[in-house]
C-alpha positions, 0 to 999 in steps of 0.5 A: 500500500501507498499513502498520499496526502492532499494539500492546497487552498480551501475550496480548490477541489481537493475533496472533490478530486479524492471523491472522483478518484476513489468513489468514496466520500472523504468528508466524514462529518455531517457538518463538512457535507452541509457546509461543503468545507473540509474541517477534519482529516478524511480518508479514502482509497483506490486501486491504481491501474498497476494494481497498487493500492493507494490511500489518500489523506484529505486535509482541510485547506482553510487557514483556521485548520492548518494544525489539522492539515499538518497532522495529515501531511506529517506522516505521509511520504508524498503529496498531491498539491491541488490548485484551482484553474479559476483562482490560481495560487492563493494564500493557503497554497503558499502556506501549505507549500511552506509547511511541506518545504519545512517538513522535507516533502520531496515527492508529489504531483501538481494537480490543477483542478476545475479545468472545465471552468478556466484555462488551466495553463496560466495556473499551471505555470504560476504554480510551477514557478512557486514550486520550482525552488522547493523540494517539489520543484519538477513535480509532474503537473496535470490539469483535471476536472473532478466534476467532468472526469477530464484528465482523471485517467492520466492522473491515475497513471501519474499516481502510479508512476509517483508511488513507484518512485517512493523510497521503500520503507524498512519493515524492521524499523521501530514503530512510531504511529502518530494517532490522528483519530482515537475513539471507542467502538461498542463491543470492541473498545478503544480504536486508533487510526494513523499512517504507519510510515515504516516498521511492522505492526501485528496483532498481539504486539505490545506498544507504548503510549505516554500513559503506559503499555497497550496491546494490539487486540485487532488490526485493520488496513483499509477496512480489512481485518489483517494480522499484520501491516507493514509501512507505508499503510493506513491502519486502525488498531483495536487496543487493550490497556489502561492507557487512554490514547489521544490524537497527537500521541504516538504508539511506539516500539518500547525502548526504541525512541527517546521520550524527550521534552528538550532538544537541540535543533538546526533551523532551516528557513521555511518557504525559500520557495517563495522567493520573489514575494508573490505569484508571477502573474498576481499581487505580492503575498503578505510579507509583514513578517521579518523572519519570512523576508529573511527566509526568502534569502536562503536557509543560511541567513536564518537566525534563532534570535529572529524567532518568537520565544514561544511557538508550536512544534509539529511532528506527525499528528502532534502539536506541542507548545515549545519555548525557544532558546537561541544558542547561536545562528541557526542552532536553538534549543527547544523546551517542549511542553510535553515529551515526544518520542523522537530520534535524531534526524527528525524534522519538527515544524515550527509555527506561530499560531498567533500571527495575524490572518493572511500572514504565513504562520509556518516559520521554520523547519527544525532538524533534531540534532540531539534528543538528550542535550547537556545542561548549559551552566557555565558562561559561554556554554550556549555559544560553544554548543552552537559552534559544535552543532553548526556542522554536526551530522547526527550519527553515532560518532557525533552522539558519542563525541557529545555524550562520551559514553552510551549504552547500545540501547541508548543509541538505538533510542536516539535513532542510531544503530551502533556500528562500532564494537562496544568497549565493555558489555553494551557500553560504547565510547567516543574513542578519544574520550576512552583513550583519555580515560586510560591515561587518567586511570594510570595517573590515578593509580600512580597518585594513589600509590604515592599517597597510600604506599602501604595499600596494595592498589587503587580500589576499582570503586574508588577509580570509578568515582574518580573517573566519573564512570557509571559502571565499575566494569568500565574501569576494569576494561580500561586496565592495560599492562603494566596495570593489573586488577587483583582482588578488586584493586588496580596495581601497577606491576608486582606488589612491592613495599616502601623501603623503610618497611622492607628494611624492617621486614629484613631485620625481623627475618634476621631475628627469626632466623635463629628461632623461626617460631618465636614471634616478637611481641608488639613492643619489639615490632614497633621498635622495628618500625612494624605497626599495624599498617606496615604489618598488613602491607608486608603480609599482603606483599608476601613478606610476612606470614600472619598467624593471628593479630599481632603474631607474624612469622616468616613466609613458609613457617607453617609448612616448616612447623608441620615437618617438625610436628610430624616427627613427634610421637603421634598424637601430641599435646600443645606443650609437646608442640611448643617444645618441638617448635622452640616457641611460646604458648602465645604463638603455639596455640594460634599456629596449631589452630591455623594448621587445623584450619588448613587440614594439616593437623587435626584434634583428637580430643581436648588435649591431643592432635595429630599430623595428617602427613607422615614424618619424612624420616 
């Protein structure tokens, strides 16, 4: 299926043309039929000569219903621009063209209606001149009459050629269905309709609304019940869930979009197609608006300072009031009154709903550059941000350069599928930032070693805090030789001891050489310069063997003790062990308990133990 929206001035025959092409009535409301004026979006469809199915979204042309027109045109990939032969280019023709230009619509047809009432040639030339500088420049032009049927067969063939040139949407793309109608059906419940631009929706799918998750209970496409629909398509969904949908909301794939009320955007001048000020063969269009005058000179002259500070931002069927903060040149920050599901690269249309009648109210297009912009706190931050964004292409490299670290899910929700390899788990990093982090980590390890020489290394959590990282795993991923992670600490090479501590351990070793199991008491340890912290460092470094608090021996003393104890008659008592080891009870008791824990000795009763290894003799 394909979807085309109409556009053009009020009473130029858009609905009549859709009715003639489809045999269906696009005006749904009794008031519309009574007044002969489209005030709401209308929907109709037909089968083209090639067999392709084409749905029309018929939009109102009256200036009071511009917001409704934008809701219909926004999600559609192509437009049928309608101008009446007997009236030619009119104010709403201009405003609709400005809106289409701002939205980036590049596919369409120019259809001059009422060819039975006037020579269509002047209107065709006039409209082509207006379209020439827009994205619709070069669009095929046809003259028709919806009343007599003149040119309708040629129009159907032209529509066939148009839809054949439309880009093929991605069926695997995340869903964002802008709701243009929401109502209840007795016996079925909540139903919403919209234009699905890409992706696939199937019955049973869970989608997200601002109010919470909903499930697709049933699905219709052009009044036919289907199990799935792939964009581009007009769809009606029967939803189940507690969330109450409204027009202007979007049904989205959960987690695939960023709900944001703050965006940085690049402005593009709306209506550069209008350069010249009016129709070639008619009076000039209203040009009281200063920004409008600048916009006609080209997109590069647009400055955010020329925008009113309060505008309405349109995307899809959404219309949200926003506050405008100029950052510099064409870069501005928009604070939206309500969050919208957005990707970088989305285009918002900025409109001033309060302008006087007859003035062009569409002021600019706004291409989204960042959906999670950083706070601007320091002096000059706005200017620096504008300079950074001025030539930015919103891709993965740009987002990582701005945010430095992002999870894969964050990149997807921003609209960029990660192409590079993650640095750790699902974390992706800007390469330059990641390299600087590695350098900072090495500096932090060196600084910690200098300030805390008796500690074995920098704890991972302390390093995470110093580097400002959100995940401890990122710290471990930064470790490169000669750094190493041991027991949750980052060390620079093999663990060593400060010179004074190493000298004290050497002196202690000399004293223990004659009587290796006679551990010195606390006073003697202090005289040697081995306080609690120094002892702990020596034990961690493997320079001493800790038997119990305040009792240390040389490394390997436990193994030597077992050898001596194995030569005793088995079993033996503590007293016999003390004598064999030539030590005190203060040392013998905790040493035997240590050997018990290691399974080298075992208690037989309250007073006896035996070795679990045989004497080597």
